C-alpha positions as semicolon CSV with decimal commas, in nm:
position;residue;x (nm);y (nm);z (nm)
1;X;-10,682;3,570;-13,475
2;X;-10,869;3,899;-13,529
3;X;-10,821;4,116;-13,836
4;X;-10,597;4,373;-13,664
5;X;-10,368;4,098;-13,535
6;X;-10,358;3,946;-13,883
7;X;-10,265;4,286;-14,027
8;X;-9,984;4,334;-13,777
9;X;-9,848;3,985;-13,842
10;X;-9,855;4,067;-14,214
11;X;-9,665;4,389;-14,143
12;X;-9,404;4,204;-13,937
13;X;-9,336;3,958;-14,219
14;X;-9,330;4,246;-14,470
15;X;-9,069;4,423;-14,254
16;X;-8,861;4,104;-14,241
17;X;-8,881;4,088;-14,621
18;X;-8,764;4,450;-14,650
19;X;-8,466;4,386;-14,419
20;X;-8,358;4,062;-14,589
21;X;-8,399;4,205;-14,938
22;X;-8,242;4,540;-14,856
23;X;-7,934;4,407;-14,680
24;X;-7,879;4,127;-14,930
25;X;-7,952;4,309;-15,255
26;X;-7,838;4,664;-15,178
27;X;-7,543;4,609;-14,943
28;X;-7,384;4,265;-14,975
29;X;-7,469;4,166;-15,330
30;X;-7,252;4,438;-15,494
31;X;-6,957;4,331;-15,274
32;X;-6,996;3,966;-15,370
33;X;-7,019;4,031;-15,743
34;X;-6,734;4,283;-15,744
35;X;-6,496;4,042;-15,568
36;X;-6,583;3,683;-15,671
37;X;-6,269;3,548;-15,502
38;X;-6,410;3,644;-15,162
39;X;-6,658;3,362;-15,099
40;X;-6,790;3,480;-14,761
41;X;-6,997;3,776;-14,894
42;X;-7,129;3,550;-15,169
43;X;-7,243;3,294;-14,915
44;X;-7,408;3,566;-14,708
45;X;-7,587;3,694;-15,017
46;X;-7,718;3,345;-15,094
47;X;-7,836;3,308;-14,734
48;X;-8,009;3,647;-14,742
49;X;-8,166;3,576;-15,081
50;X;-8,305;3,251;-14,940
51;X;-8,436;3,455;-14,645
52;X;-8,592;3,691;-14,900
53;X;-8,760;3,397;-15,074
54;X;-8,898;3,272;-14,741
55;X;-9,023;3,608;-14,620
56;X;-9,168;3,701;-14,962
57;X;-9,364;3,376;-14,975
58;X;-9,490;3,400;-14,617
59;X;-9,579;3,769;-14,659
60;X;-9,780;3,683;-14,969
61;X;-9,971;3,416;-14,773
62;X;-10,045;3,656;-14,488
63;X;-10,163;3,924;-14,733
64;X;-10,396;3,664;-14,884
65;X;-10,533;3,591;-14,538
66;X;-10,575;3,963;-14,466
67;X;-10,735;4,068;-14,796
68;X;-10,946;3,760;-14,872
69;X;-11,222;3,869;-14,634
70;X;-11,309;4,176;-14,842
71;X;-11,142;4,142;-15,184
72;X;-11,086;3,786;-15,299
73;X;-10,949;3,876;-15,643
74;X;-10,690;4,114;-15,499
75;X;-10,597;3,860;-15,231
76;X;-10,539;3,584;-15,486
77;X;-10,345;3,823;-15,714
78;X;-10,113;3,936;-15,434
79;X;-10,053;3,573;-15,338
80;X;-9,982;3,461;-15,694
81;X;-9,758;3,751;-15,791
82;X;-9,580;3,740;-15,455
83;X;-9,496;3,372;-15,496
84;X;-9,377;3,435;-15,853
85;X;-9,145;3,708;-15,722
86;X;-9,012;3,466;-15,461
87;X;-8,942;3,214;-15,736
88;X;-8,740;3,474;-15,927
89;X;-8,522;3,544;-15,623
90;X;-8,484;3,168;-15,572
91;X;-8,340;3,146;-15,926
92;X;-8,087;3,415;-15,834
93;X;-7,990;3,236;-15,511
94;X;-7,951;2,909;-15,701
95;X;-7,719;3,071;-15,955
96;X;-7,503;3,237;-15,689
97;X;-7,495;2,919;-15,484
98;X;-7,370;2,723;-15,784
99;X;-7,100;2,984;-15,849
100;X;-6,887;2,853;-15,561
101;X;-6,874;2,505;-15,718
102;X;-6,774;2,582;-16,076
103;X;-6,454;2,696;-16,252
104;X;-6,385;3,068;-16,250
105;X;-6,457;3,082;-16,623
106;X;-6,824;3,014;-16,553
107;X;-6,869;3,276;-16,282
108;X;-6,960;3,553;-16,524
109;X;-7,241;3,343;-16,672
110;X;-7,387;3,252;-16,331
111;X;-7,366;3,611;-16,211
112;X;-7,541;3,723;-16,530
113;X;-7,817;3,468;-16,467
114;X;-7,853;3,597;-16,112
115;X;-7,877;3,957;-16,236
116;X;-8,135;3,857;-16,496
117;X;-8,345;3,684;-16,232
118;X;-8,363;4,006;-16,031
119;X;-8,442;4,214;-16,339
120;X;-8,724;3,992;-16,460
121;X;-8,843;3,941;-16,103
122;X;-8,905;4,315;-16,092
123;X;-9,211;4,251;-16,305
124;X;-9,370;4,054;-16,021
125;X;-9,241;4,290;-15,752
126;X;-9,449;4,554;-15,928
127;X;-9,746;4,336;-16,010
128;X;-9,813;4,235;-15,651
129;X;-9,828;4,600;-15,540
130;X;-10,110;4,691;-15,779
131;X;-10,382;4,460;-15,637
132;X;-10,250;4,531;-15,286
133;X;-10,304;4,903;-15,342
134;X;-10,633;4,853;-15,525
135;X;-10,770;4,657;-15,228
136;X;-10,681;4,949;-15,002
137;X;-10,851;5,197;-15,238
138;X;-11,169;4,994;-15,285
139;X;-11,217;4,883;-14,925
140;X;-11,107;5,212;-14,765
141;X;-10,990;5,005;-14,468
142;X;-10,647;5,159;-14,522
143;X;-10,567;5,515;-14,636
144;X;-10,678;5,567;-14,995
145;X;-10,362;5,770;-15,060
146;X;-10,158;5,467;-14,951
147;X;-10,349;5,251;-15,195
148;X;-10,289;5,483;-15,488
149;X;-9,920;5,516;-15,396
150;X;-9,889;5,136;-15,417
151;X;-10,073;5,124;-15,750
152;X;-9,850;5,394;-15,899
153;X;-9,544;5,231;-15,743
154;X;-9,636;4,894;-15,890
155;X;-9,679;5,045;-16,235
156;X;-9,344;5,223;-16,195
157;X;-9,176;4,896;-16,099
158;X;-9,312;4,727;-16,411
159;X;-9,191;5,019;-16,623
160;X;-8,849;5,004;-16,457
161;X;-8,822;4,637;-16,553
162;X;-8,882;4,721;-16,917
163;X;-8,630;5,006;-16,897
164;X;-8,372;4,774;-16,739
165;X;-8,416;4,526;-17,025
166;X;-8,403;4,784;-17,301
167;X;-8,146;5,024;-17,150
168;X;-7,934;4,840;-16,890
169;X;-7,776;5,052;-16,614
170;X;-8,011;5,343;-16,685
171;X;-8,055;5,575;-16,386
172;X;-8,423;5,599;-16,476
173;X;-8,489;5,264;-16,307
174;X;-8,423;5,409;-15,959
175;X;-8,655;5,700;-16,028
176;X;-8,935;5,471;-16,146
177;X;-8,914;5,248;-15,838
178;X;-8,911;5,536;-15,587
179;X;-9,294;5,546;-15,543
180;X;-9,293;5,170;-15,475
181;X;-9,035;5,214;-15,200
182;X;-9,243;5,490;-15,039
183;X;-9,562;5,284;-15,067
184;X;-9,410;4,966;-14,928
185;X;-9,261;5,129;-14,620
186;X;-9,584;5,323;-14,568
187;X;-9,776;4,994;-14,584
188;X;-9,535;4,826;-14,341
189;X;-9,569;5,115;-14,095
190;X;-9,947;5,128;-14,125
191;X;-9,989;4,754;-14,072
192;X;-9,757;4,747;-13,771
193;X;-9,892;5,059;-13,600
194;X;-10,261;5,071;-13,689
195;X;-10,330;4,730;-13,843
196;X;-10,644;4,787;-14,047
197;X;-10,955;5,001;-14,012
198;X;-11,273;4,833;-13,885
199;X;-11,541;4,744;-14,136
200;X;-11,760;5,046;-14,211
201;X;-12,128;4,965;-14,257
202;X;-12,171;5,253;-14,501
203;X;-11,888;5,113;-14,713
204;X;-12,056;4,773;-14,716
205;X;-12,387;4,921;-14,832
206;X;-12,213;5,114;-15,110
207;X;-12,067;4,790;-15,246
208;X;-11,708;4,897;-15,191
209;X;-11,607;4,648;-14,919
């Protein structure tokens, strides 16, 4: 498979991750936690969180394959942080899955564990964006502005995690994660439409490949 095809496959998996995570976390998850007696939304949330785990892990592997040719450190970092983020979502899915098999008195604890998994997982959701963006900046095989947007977005995600721990329910968290959302959808679009720029001989000679 050539590099452009690898990039587009990476973008397709990244899009699948965005759909699974967005629908599960933003749409169905609030319904499930607000009405614990309704088990169907909860089961759908668990299914979508497992889909998020799968697509996060596979996307991380494809990013490793894409980036390893020109930035091994960034490739390994994206893979490691991506898999750690998938593990955090898996903890949430496990907690919500167990909620349907325990007395109602324990639901609050399991839901709290699920929430905490997403909050702490935000650390890795931010960390994987920084080497992803840095690889784009250094290689210049993607727009440099895209790379810097991802770096800033990753830092904002990390900051939002700390804010969520120190000041729960603060509206600042949404503001801090906004650059990450822009960068991720920009990356998805770029990978699907353009793939990746060809290797530039002048970039190689300058030591920035």
